[in-house]
MARLUMMAR-948345 format. One record per residue (C-alpha): x, y, z. Coordinates in steps of 0.5 Angstrom, whole numbers. Each point is the difference from the previous one (the first is absolute). Layout:
# MARLUMMAR-948345
+-------+-------+-------+
:     u :     v :     w :
+-------+-------+-------+
:     X :     Y :     Z :
...
+-------+-------+-------+
END
This chain:
# MARLUMMAR-948345
+-------+-------+-------+
:     u :     v :     w :
+-------+-------+-------+
:   139 :    75 :   336 :
:     4 :     3 :     6 :
:     4 :     6 :     0 :
:     7 :    -4 :     0 :
:    -3 :    -4 :    -7 :
:    -2 :     7 :    -3 :
:     7 :     3 :     2 :
:     4 :    -6 :    -3 :
:    -5 :     1 :    -7 :
:     2 :     7 :     0 :
:     8 :    -1 :     1 :
:    -1 :    -6 :    -6 :
:    -3 :     5 :    -5 :
:     5 :     6 :     2 :
:     5 :    -5 :    -2 :
:    -3 :    -2 :    -6 :
:     0 :     7 :    -2 :
:     7 :     1 :     1 :
:     2 :    -6 :    -4 :
:    -4 :     3 :    -6 :
:     3 :     7 :     1 :
:     7 :    -3 :     0 :
:    -2 :    -4 :    -6 :
:    -2 :     6 :    -4 :
:     6 :     4 :     2 :
:     4 :    -6 :    -2 :
:    -3 :     0 :    -7 :
:     1 :     8 :     0 :
:     7 :    -1 :     1 :
:     1 :    -5 :    -5 :
:    -4 :     5 :    -5 :
:     5 :     6 :     2 :
:     6 :    -5 :    -1 :
:    -3 :    -2 :    -7 :
:    -1 :     8 :    -2 :
:     7 :     2 :     3 :
:     3 :    -5 :    -4 :
:    -4 :     2 :    -6 :
:     2 :     7 :     0 :
:     7 :    -2 :     1 :
:     0 :    -4 :    -6 :
:    -3 :     6 :    -4 :
:     5 :     5 :     3 :
:     6 :    -5 :    -2 :
:    -3 :    -1 :    -7 :
:    -1 :     8 :    -1 :
:     8 :     1 :     1 :
:     3 :    -7 :    -3 :
:     2 :     1 :    -7 :
:    -5 :     6 :    -1 :
:     3 :     6 :     4 :
:     7 :     3 :     1 :
:     2 :     4 :     6 :
:     1 :     7 :    -1 :
:     6 :     4 :     3 :
:    -3 :     1 :     7 :
:     0 :    -8 :     1 :
:    -7 :     0 :     2 :
:    -1 :    -7 :    -1 :
:     6 :    -2 :     4 :
:    -4 :    -2 :     5 :
:    -5 :    -5 :    -4 :
:     3 :    -7 :     2 :
:    -2 :    -6 :     4 :
:     4 :     2 :     6 :
:    -5 :     6 :     2 :
:    -8 :    -1 :     0 :
:    -3 :     3 :    -6 :
:    -4 :     5 :     5 :
:     7 :     3 :     2 :
:     2 :     1 :    -7 :
:     2 :     7 :    -3 :
:    -7 :     3 :    -3 :
:    -5 :    -5 :     3 :
:    -5 :     1 :     6 :
:    -4 :    -6 :     2 :
:    -6 :     0 :     4 :
:    -2 :    -2 :     7 :
:     4 :    -7 :     2 :
:     4 :     1 :    -6 :
:    -6 :    -4 :    -4 :
:     2 :     3 :    -7 :
:     3 :     6 :    -4 :
:    -5 :     6 :     0 :
:     5 :     5 :    -3 :
:     6 :     0 :    -5 :
:     3 :     7 :     0 :
:     7 :     0 :    -4 :
:    -1 :     7 :    -4 :
:     6 :     3 :    -2 :
:     4 :    -6 :     1 :
:     3 :     0 :    -8 :
:    -3 :    -7 :     0 :
:     1 :    -3 :    -7 :
:    -4 :    -6 :    -4 :
:    -7 :    -2 :    -1 :
:    -6 :    -2 :     5 :
:    -1 :    -7 :     2 :
:    -7 :    -2 :    -1 :
:     1 :    -3 :     7 :
:    -2 :     6 :     3 :
:    -7 :    -1 :    -1 :
:     1 :    -6 :     6 :
:     1 :     5 :     5 :
:    -8 :     0 :     2 :
:     1 :     5 :     6 :
:     4 :     5 :    -4 :
:    -3 :     7 :     1 :
:     5 :     5 :    -3 :
:     5 :    -2 :    -6 :
:     5 :     6 :    -1 :
:     5 :    -1 :    -5 :
:     0 :     7 :    -3 :
:     7 :     4 :    -2 :
:     4 :    -7 :    -2 :
:     2 :    -3 :    -7 :
:    -5 :    -5 :     0 :
:    -2 :    -2 :    -7 :
:    -5 :    -5 :    -4 :
:    -7 :    -1 :     0 :
:    -4 :     1 :     7 :
:    -2 :    -7 :     2 :
:    -8 :    -1 :     0 :
:     1 :    -4 :     6 :
:     0 :     6 :     4 :
:    -7 :     0 :    -1 :
:    -1 :    -5 :     5 :
:     2 :     4 :     6 :
:    -7 :     1 :     2 :
:     2 :     4 :     6 :
:     5 :     5 :    -4 :
:    -1 :     7 :     2 :
:     7 :     4 :    -3 :
:     3 :    -2 :    -6 :
:     6 :     4 :    -2 :
:     4 :    -2 :    -7 :
:     1 :     7 :    -2 :
:     7 :     2 :    -3 :
:     2 :    -6 :    -3 :
:     1 :    -3 :    -7 :
:    -7 :    -4 :     0 :
:    -2 :    -2 :    -7 :
:    -7 :    -3 :    -3 :
:    -7 :     2 :     2 :
:    -3 :     1 :     7 :
:    -3 :    -7 :     2 :
:    -7 :     1 :     1 :
:    -1 :    -5 :     6 :
:     3 :     5 :     5 :
:    -8 :     2 :     0 :
:     0 :    -7 :     5 :
:     4 :     4 :     5 :
:    -7 :     3 :     3 :
:     4 :     3 :     6 :
:     5 :     4 :    -4 :
:     1 :     8 :     2 :
:     6 :     2 :    -4 :
:     2 :    -2 :    -7 :
:     7 :     3 :    -2 :
:     2 :    -3 :    -7 :
:     3 :     7 :    -3 :
:     7 :     1 :    -3 :
:     0 :    -7 :    -4 :
:    -1 :    -2 :    -7 :
:    -7 :    -3 :     0 :
:    -4 :     0 :    -6 :
:    -7 :    -2 :    -2 :
:    -6 :     3 :     2 :
:    -2 :     1 :     8 :
:    -4 :    -6 :     2 :
:    -7 :     2 :     1 :
:     0 :    -5 :     6 :
:     4 :     5 :     4 :
:    -6 :     4 :     0 :
:    -3 :    -5 :     5 :
:     4 :     1 :     6 :
:    -5 :     3 :     5 :
:     6 :     2 :     5 :
:     5 :     3 :    -5 :
:     2 :     7 :     2 :
:     6 :     1 :    -4 :
:     2 :    -2 :    -7 :
:     6 :     2 :    -3 :
:     2 :    -2 :    -7 :
:     4 :     6 :    -2 :
:     6 :    -1 :    -5 :
:    -2 :    -6 :    -4 :
:    -2 :    -2 :    -7 :
:    -7 :    -1 :     1 :
:    -5 :     0 :    -6 :
:    -7 :     0 :    -1 :
:    -5 :     5 :     4 :
:    -2 :     1 :     7 :
:    -5 :    -5 :     2 :
:    -7 :     3 :     0 :
:    -1 :    -4 :     7 :
:     5 :     4 :     3 :
:    -5 :     3 :     4 :
:    -1 :    -7 :     4 :
:     6 :     2 :     4 :
:    -4 :     3 :     5 :
:     5 :     0 :     6 :
:     6 :     4 :    -5 :
:     3 :     6 :     2 :
:     6 :     0 :    -4 :
:     0 :    -2 :    -8 :
:     7 :     1 :    -4 :
:     0 :    -3 :    -7 :
:     4 :     6 :    -3 :
:     6 :    -1 :    -5 :
:    -3 :    -6 :    -4 :
:    -3 :    -1 :    -7 :
:    -8 :     0 :     2 :
:    -5 :     3 :    -5 :
:    -7 :     2 :    -1 :
:    -4 :     4 :     5 :
:     0 :     1 :     8 :
:    -6 :    -5 :     2 :
:    -6 :     4 :     3 :
:     1 :    -6 :     5 :
:     6 :     4 :     3 :
:    -5 :     5 :     4 :
:    -3 :    -6 :     4 :
:     6 :    -1 :     4 :
:    -2 :     6 :     5 :
:     6 :    -1 :     5 :
:     5 :     1 :    -5 :
:     5 :     5 :     1 :
:     6 :    -1 :    -4 :
:    -1 :    -1 :    -8 :
:     6 :    -1 :    -4 :
:    -1 :    -2 :    -7 :
:     5 :     5 :    -4 :
:     4 :    -2 :    -6 :
:    -4 :    -5 :    -3 :
:    -4 :     1 :    -7 :
:    -7 :     1 :     3 :
:    -5 :     4 :    -4 :
:    -7 :     3 :     0 :
:    -2 :     5 :     5 :
:     0 :     0 :     8 :
:    -6 :    -4 :     2 :
:    -5 :     4 :     4 :
:     0 :    -5 :     6 :
:     7 :     2 :     1 :
:    -2 :     7 :     3 :
:    -4 :    -4 :     6 :
:     6 :    -3 :     3 :
:     0 :     6 :     5 :
:     6 :    -4 :     4 :
:     5 :     1 :    -5 :
:     6 :     3 :     2 :
:     5 :    -2 :    -6 :
:    -2 :     0 :    -8 :
:     5 :    -1 :    -5 :
:    -3 :    -2 :    -7 :
:     6 :     4 :    -4 :
:     3 :    -2 :    -6 :
:    -6 :    -4 :    -3 :
:    -4 :     2 :    -6 :
:    -6 :     3 :     4 :
:    -4 :     6 :    -2 :
:    -6 :     4 :     1 :
:     0 :     5 :     6 :
:     0 :     0 :     7 :
:    -7 :     2 :     4 :
:    -1 :     7 :     3 :
:    -1 :    -3 :     7 :
:     6 :    -4 :     0 :
:     2 :     3 :     7 :
:    -6 :    -1 :     4 :
:    -1 :    -7 :    -3 :
:     7 :    -2 :     2 :
:     1 :     4 :     6 :
:     6 :    -5 :     3 :
:     4 :     1 :    -6 :
:     7 :     1 :     1 :
:     3 :    -2 :    -7 :
:    -3 :     1 :    -7 :
:     5 :    -3 :    -6 :
:    -4 :     1 :    -6 :
:     6 :     2 :    -5 :
:     2 :    -3 :    -6 :
:    -7 :    -1 :    -3 :
:    -5 :     3 :    -4 :
:    -4 :     4 :     5 :
:    -3 :     7 :    -3 :
:    -4 :     5 :     3 :
:     1 :     5 :     6 :
:     4 :    -2 :     7 :
:    -6 :    -1 :     5 :
:    -1 :     6 :     4 :
:    -2 :    -4 :     6 :
:     6 :    -4 :     1 :
:     2 :     5 :     6 :
:    -6 :    -3 :     4 :
:     4 :    -6 :     0 :
:     4 :     3 :     6 :
:     5 :    -5 :     1 :
:     3 :     0 :    -7 :
:     7 :     0 :    -1 :
:     2 :    -3 :    -7 :
:    -3 :     2 :    -6 :
:     2 :    -2 :    -7 :
:    -4 :     2 :    -6 :
:     6 :     0 :    -5 :
:     0 :    -2 :    -7 :
:    -7 :     1 :    -2 :
:    -5 :     5 :    -3 :
:    -2 :     4 :     6 :
:    -2 :     7 :    -2 :
:    -3 :     6 :     3 :
:     3 :     3 :     7 :
:     4 :    -3 :     6 :
:    -5 :     0 :     6 :
:     2 :     7 :     4 :
:    -2 :    -4 :     6 :
:     5 :    -5 :     0 :
:     3 :     4 :     5 :
:    -5 :    -3 :     5 :
:     4 :    -6 :     0 :
:     5 :     1 :     6 :
:     3 :    -7 :    -1 :
:     1 :     0 :    -7 :
:     7 :    -2 :    -2 :
:     0 :    -2 :    -8 :
:    -4 :     4 :    -5 :
:     1 :    -2 :    -7 :
:    -4 :     2 :    -6 :
:     6 :     0 :    -6 :
:    -2 :    -2 :    -7 :
:    -7 :     3 :     0 :
:    -3 :     6 :    -3 :
:    -2 :     3 :     6 :
:     1 :     8 :     1 :
:     0 :     1 :    -8 :
:    -3 :     7 :    -2 :
:    -1 :     2 :     7 :
:     4 :     6 :     2 :
:    -1 :    -1 :     8 :
:     1 :    -8 :    -1 :
:     6 :     1 :     5 :
:    -5 :     3 :     6 :
:     0 :    -7 :     3 :
:     7 :     1 :     2 :
:    -2 :     5 :     5 :
:    -4 :    -5 :     4 :
:     5 :    -5 :     0 :
:     4 :     4 :     5 :
:    -4 :    -3 :     5 :
:     2 :    -7 :    -1 :
:     6 :     0 :     4 :
:     2 :    -7 :    -1 :
:     0 :     0 :    -8 :
:     6 :    -3 :    -3 :
:    -1 :    -1 :    -7 :
:    -4 :     5 :    -5 :
:     0 :    -2 :    -7 :
:    -4 :     3 :    -6 :
:     5 :    -1 :    -5 :
:    -2 :     0 :    -7 :
:    -7 :     4 :     0 :
:    -3 :     6 :    -3 :
:     1 :     5 :     6 :
:     1 :     7 :    -3 :
:     0 :     4 :     7 :
:     6 :     4 :     3 :
:     3 :    -4 :     6 :
:    -3 :     3 :     6 :
:     5 :     3 :     6 :
:    -4 :    -5 :     4 :
:     4 :    -6 :    -2 :
:     6 :     3 :     5 :
:    -5 :    -2 :     5 :
:    -1 :    -7 :    -1 :
:     2 :    -6 :     4 :
:     8 :     0 :     2 :
:    -1 :    -7 :     0 :
:    -2 :     0 :    -8 :
:     6 :    -4 :    -3 :
:    -3 :     0 :    -7 :
:    -3 :     6 :    -4 :
:    -1 :    -2 :    -7 :
:    -3 :     5 :    -5 :
:     3 :     0 :    -6 :
:    -3 :    -1 :    -7 :
:    -6 :     5 :     1 :
:     0 :     7 :    -3 :
:     1 :     4 :     6 :
:     3 :     7 :    -1 :
:     3 :     5 :     5 :
:     6 :    -1 :     5 :
:     2 :    -5 :     5 :
:    -2 :     3 :     7 :
:     6 :     3 :     3 :
:    -2 :    -4 :     7 :
:     1 :    -7 :    -3 :
:     6 :    -1 :     4 :
:    -5 :    -1 :     6 :
:    -2 :    -7 :    -2 :
:     6 :    -3 :     4 :
:    -2 :    -7 :    -1 :
:     0 :     0 :    -8 :
:     4 :    -6 :    -3 :
:    -3 :     1 :    -7 :
:    -2 :     7 :    -3 :
:    -3 :    -1 :    -8 :
:    -2 :     6 :    -3 :
:     2 :    -1 :    -7 :
:    -4 :     1 :    -7 :
:    -4 :     6 :     2 :
:     1 :     7 :    -2 :
:     3 :     3 :     7 :
:     4 :     6 :    -1 :
:     5 :     4 :     4 :
:     6 :    -2 :     4 :
:     1 :    -6 :     4 :
:    -1 :     2 :     7 :
:     7 :     0 :     5 :
:    -5 :    -3 :     5 :
:     0 :    -7 :    -3 :
:     7 :    -1 :     3 :
:    -3 :    -1 :     6 :
:    -3 :    -6 :    -2 :
:     5 :    -4 :     4 :
:    -4 :    -7 :    -2 :
:    -1 :     1 :    -7 :
:     2 :    -6 :    -4 :
:    -3 :     2 :    -7 :
:    -1 :     7 :    -3 :
:    -3 :     1 :    -7 :
:    -2 :     6 :    -3 :
:     2 :    -1 :    -7 :
:    -5 :     2 :    -6 :
:    -2 :     7 :     3 :
:     2 :     7 :    -1 :
:     4 :     1 :     6 :
:     5 :     5 :    -1 :
:     6 :     4 :     4 :
:     6 :    -4 :     3 :
:     0 :    -7 :     3 :
:     0 :     1 :     8 :
:     6 :    -1 :     3 :
:    -3 :    -3 :     6 :
:    -2 :    -6 :    -4 :
:     7 :    -2 :     3 :
:    -3 :    -1 :     7 :
:    -4 :    -6 :    -3 :
:     5 :    -5 :     2 :
:    -5 :    -6 :     0 :
:    -2 :     2 :    -7 :
:     0 :    -5 :    -5 :
:    -4 :     2 :    -7 :
:     0 :     7 :    -2 :
:    -3 :     2 :    -6 :
:     0 :     8 :    -3 :
:     0 :    -2 :    -7 :
:    -4 :     4 :    -5 :
:    -1 :     7 :     3 :
:     3 :     7 :    -1 :
:     5 :    -1 :     6 :
:     6 :     5 :    -1 :
:     7 :     1 :     3 :
:     5 :    -5 :     2 :
:     0 :    -7 :     3 :
:     1 :     1 :     7 :
:     6 :    -4 :     3 :
:    -4 :    -1 :     6 :
:    -4 :    -6 :    -3 :
:     6 :    -4 :     1 :
:    -2 :     0 :     7 :
:    -6 :    -4 :    -2 :
:     4 :    -7 :     2 :
:    -6 :    -4 :    -1 :
:    -2 :     2 :    -7 :
:     0 :    -5 :    -6 :
:    -4 :     4 :    -5 :
:     1 :     7 :    -2 :
:    -3 :     3 :    -6 :
:     1 :     8 :    -2 :
:    -1 :    -1 :    -7 :
:    -4 :     5 :    -5 :
:     1 :     6 :     4 :
:     4 :     6 :    -1 :
:     6 :    -1 :     5 :
:     7 :     3 :    -1 :
:     6 :     0 :     3 :
:     5 :    -6 :     1 :
:    -2 :    -7 :     3 :
:     2 :    -1 :     7 :
:     5 :    -5 :     1 :
:    -4 :    -1 :     7 :
:    -6 :    -2 :    -4 :
:     3 :    -4 :    -5 :
:     4 :    -4 :     4 :
:    -5 :    -3 :     5 :
:     1 :    -7 :     1 :
:    -7 :    -1 :     2 :
:    -3 :     1 :    -7 :
:    -2 :    -6 :    -3 :
:    -6 :     1 :    -5 :
:     0 :     6 :    -4 :
:     4 :     6 :     0 :
:    -2 :     5 :    -5 :
:     2 :     8 :    -2 :
:    -2 :    -1 :    -7 :
:    -3 :     6 :    -4 :
:     3 :     6 :     4 :
:     5 :     5 :    -1 :
:     6 :    -3 :     4 :
:     7 :     2 :    -2 :
:     7 :    -3 :     3 :
:     3 :    -7 :     0 :
:    -3 :    -6 :     3 :
:     3 :    -1 :     7 :
:     4 :    -6 :     0 :
:    -4 :    -1 :     7 :
:    -5 :    -4 :    -5 :
:     4 :    -6 :     1 :
:    -2 :    -1 :     7 :
:    -7 :    -2 :    -3 :
:     2 :    -7 :     0 :
:    -8 :    -2 :     1 :
:    -3 :     5 :    -5 :
:    -4 :    -3 :    -5 :
:    -1 :     6 :    -5 :
:     3 :     6 :    -1 :
:    -3 :     6 :    -4 :
:     4 :     6 :    -1 :
:    -2 :     1 :    -8 :
:    -2 :     7 :    -3 :
:     4 :     5 :     4 :
:     7 :     4 :    -1 :
:     4 :    -5 :     4 :
:     8 :     0 :    -3 :
:     6 :    -3 :     1 :
:     2 :    -8 :     0 :
:    -5 :    -5 :     2 :
:     4 :    -2 :     7 :
:     3 :    -7 :     0 :
:    -3 :    -1 :     7 :
:    -7 :    -1 :    -4 :
:     2 :    -7 :    -1 :
:     0 :    -1 :     7 :
:    -7 :     0 :     0 :
:    -1 :    -8 :    -1 :
:    -7 :     0 :     1 :
:    -2 :     5 :    -5 :
:    -4 :    -3 :    -6 :
:    -2 :     7 :    -3 :
:     4 :     6 :    -2 :
:    -2 :     6 :    -3 :
:     5 :     6 :    -2 :
:    -2 :     2 :    -7 :
:    -1 :     7 :    -2 :
:     5 :     3 :     5 :
:     7 :     3 :    -2 :
:     4 :    -6 :     2 :
:     7 :    -1 :    -3 :
:     6 :    -5 :     0 :
:    -1 :    -8 :    -1 :
:    -5 :    -4 :     4 :
:     3 :    -3 :     6 :
:     2 :    -8 :    -2 :
:    -3 :    -1 :     7 :
:    -7 :     1 :    -3 :
:     0 :    -6 :    -4 :
:    -2 :    -4 :     7 :
:    -7 :     4 :     0 :
:    -6 :    -4 :    -2 :
:    -3 :     5 :    -4 :
:     2 :     7 :    -4 :
:    -3 :     6 :    -2 :
:     6 :     4 :    -2 :
:     0 :     5 :    -6 :
:    -2 :     7 :    -1 :
:     6 :     5 :     0 :
:     4 :    -6 :     3 :
:     2 :    -2 :    -7 :
:     3 :     7 :    -2 :
:     7 :    -3 :    -1 :
:     2 :    -6 :    -4 :
:     3 :    -4 :     6 :
:    -6 :     1 :     3 :
:    -4 :    -2 :    -6 :
:     4 :    -6 :    -1 :
:    -1 :    -2 :     7 :
:    -7 :     0 :    -1 :
:     0 :    -4 :    -6 :
:     4 :    -5 :     4 :
:    -5 :     0 :     6 :
:    -6 :    -1 :    -5 :
:     4 :    -6 :    -4 :
:     3 :    -3 :     6 :
:    -7 :     0 :     4 :
:    -3 :    -3 :    -7 :
:     5 :    -6 :    -1 :
:     3 :    -1 :     7 :
:     7 :     2 :    -2 :
:     4 :     6 :    -2 :
:     1 :     1 :    -7 :
:     7 :     2 :    -3 :
:     2 :     7 :    -1 :
:     1 :     0 :    -7 :
:    -8 :    -2 :    -1 :
:    -1 :     7 :     2 :
:     4 :     4 :    -5 :
:    -4 :     5 :    -4 :
:    -4 :    -4 :    -5 :
:     0 :    -6 :     3 :
:    -6 :    -4 :     1 :
:     0 :     1 :     8 :
:     1 :     7 :    -1 :
:    -6 :     0 :    -4 :
:    -4 :    -4 :     5 :
:     2 :     5 :     5 :
:    -2 :     6 :    -4 :
:    -7 :    -3 :    -1 :
:    -2 :     1 :     7 :
:     4 :     6 :     1 :
:    -6 :     4 :    -1 :
:    -4 :    -3 :     5 :
:     6 :     0 :     5 :
:    -3 :    -4 :     5 :
:    -2 :    -7 :     1 :
:    -2 :    -5 :     5 :
:     3 :    -7 :    -1 :
:    -2 :    -6 :     4 :
:     4 :    -5 :     3 :
:     6 :    -2 :    -4 :
:    -1 :    -7 :     1 :
:    -6 :     1 :    -5 :
:     3 :     4 :    -5 :
:     5 :    -5 :    -4 :
:    -4 :     2 :    -6 :
:     6 :     2 :    -5 :
:     8 :     0 :     0 :
:     5 :     4 :    -3 :
:     2 :    -4 :    -6 :
:    -7 :    -2 :    -2 :
:    -2 :     8 :     0 :
:     6 :     2 :    -4 :
:     0 :    -6 :    -5 :
:    -6 :     2 :    -2 :
:     2 :     7 :    -2 :
:     1 :    -1 :    -7 :
:    -7 :    -3 :    -1 :
:    -5 :     5 :    -3 :
:    -5 :    -1 :     5 :
:     4 :    -1 :     6 :
:     0 :     7 :     3 :
:    -8 :     0 :    -1 :
:     0 :    -6 :     4 :
:     5 :     2 :     5 :
:    -5 :     6 :     1 :
:    -6 :    -4 :     1 :
:     3 :    -5 :     5 :
:     2 :     6 :     4 :
:    -7 :     3 :     0 :
:    -3 :    -6 :     2 :
:     5 :    -1 :     6 :
:    -2 :     7 :     2 :
:    -7 :    -1 :    -1 :
:     0 :    -6 :     5 :
:     3 :     5 :     6 :
:    -7 :     4 :     1 :
:    -4 :    -6 :     0 :
:     5 :    -3 :     5 :
:     0 :     6 :     5 :
:    -7 :     3 :     0 :
:    -2 :     3 :     7 :
:    -5 :    -5 :     1 :
:     3 :    -7 :     2 :
:    -6 :    -4 :    -3 :
:     1 :     3 :    -7 :
:     7 :    -1 :     0 :
:     3 :    -5 :    -6 :
:     2 :    -6 :     4 :
:     8 :    -2 :     0 :
:    -2 :    -7 :    -4 :
:    -3 :     4 :    -5 :
:     5 :     5 :    -1 :
:     5 :    -5 :    -1 :
:    -4 :    -4 :    -5 :
:    -1 :     7 :    -4 :
:     8 :     1 :     0 :
:     1 :    -7 :    -2 :
:    -5 :     2 :    -6 :
:     4 :     6 :    -2 :
:     6 :    -3 :     0 :
:    -2 :    -6 :    -4 :
:    -3 :     6 :    -5 :
:     6 :     3 :     0 :
:     4 :    -6 :    -2 :
:    -4 :    -2 :    -6 :
:    -2 :     7 :    -2 :
:    -7 :     0 :     1 :
:    -5 :     5 :     1 :
:    -1 :     5 :     6 :
:    -2 :    -4 :     7 :
:    -7 :     3 :     3 :
+-------+-------+-------+
END
């Protein structure tokens, strides 16, 4: 074949090749169009009759006037061949997820976190073989976790936290070879941590806290050599910590608090976990000593050992942890029987970033060293109540300028309260109650304008109440009860409108009148001025305290009539010398019966010798009575009580009825909320008392 023929043959082959390429490109284009159409239909199905838009109107662009690759929250790959990303996080979307999302075959990221979505997680999401990120956290999804997301072999991040998911953690999830982060925090998951958890060899973050997981932590967890963040707190896990856990030298964060774990921490904890920054083991049943080796983990910042059974001494070399922010070992048995148990405080002066120091409710018996005045000026919370510490409060405590909370209650501290406390300008809580402190209340406390809670009760404080406390304009609770205070109640203090929780001067030796400024306490819930030598009339302005639920004025020398405005109060604690005159005595009886019946009795009903007079006399020895919501106490009426006066057993039955009612009070008002009698049970008992009284039955128990 000659040269021209060869050339023509080459040209022919080139033309055939180009034709075949064009045909292939046409096929690919056809497939791309088909894929485009599939994704568009899937997205439209996602929002049609399934999803409601939020206030930000994130879905306003989701319509056929714009190509779906340009819709808000979507991103497509090259040449707009299909959706790669859907990110509508924090858009306040409502509704449920459509199974059609499983048709987005090119999807790599689905982020619908922090919305108002509900219903089950559709198992069709398991068809997304290329999915790398799945974020459905902070919604209202219920039902179990689908097992088939294990088909998403490319998955790196799985965020399902803060929902209402139930059931066990599917074992299939542990077969995701590339999974790096798994968040299942805050759900209602049950069962155990899968023993095969160690198969997640790429995992760096494992978060399963605040569920209902049970049984022990599996040994397999020690096979995840690269895990850095482990959060399985607030479950019902039991048993001891697996030894394999201490092989995880990459760990920086461990939170296993609030479970039922027991045993002791190994002596070599610090060297075994050298990168550790946070260790939360509080709220378990751990015992034994706190490992001395912790200081070898030089990056430690947060240590929480609270509410366990740790004993012995606090390691004195914790001061080597220069970055320490938080040290908590409240509610243990540390320091018991050791006169030098507080020596560790000296070393903590090297921790210049320390913000919280809490060793409340332990057994420390030593005197507070003056070195505490050298602690970090960034220290915000210093809590050391509930121990057996004698001695005085160091005078230089005013150097701790960053303090917002200082608690030293329930020790045996003595001496006077140093005036330097008035330099703690950031202080919001000061509790020194239950000690043996004497002397006068420092005038400088009036400088603490941010103070919200001041507790000095149950000490031996003397002198008068300083009027300067009236400058604590944010004070919500003030308790000076059970001291040896004298003088009058300053109008500036009793008239602080910020007081809303409690104001107590009970069981002192205060004299004079109750200032009319008490009427400014419009938000106060409880006032206790009982057990003093206060005199005069109860101010009419007290009725302006519209939020008051508890009032205690007994055992004083008040006289005159009880102001009619007091009948608006929700509960009463009136008595003592308030009933020394007939008009006050009768008013007390009127209040008593009015709260019982919901109506005011006639004046004749209280004449000497009447049944209501006798009823009031029955409770006179006690002089105090806490009465529940008047709507629940319609158990008697004046006619019924007086009508039965002629029956020989009526007086006894009235007494039994009254004793039964009073007996309900302590059950309804005990200090611990979980021990209180519920209101529905109170009402049931009251109706039973009324029925007994009407038909002449025996005492209601």
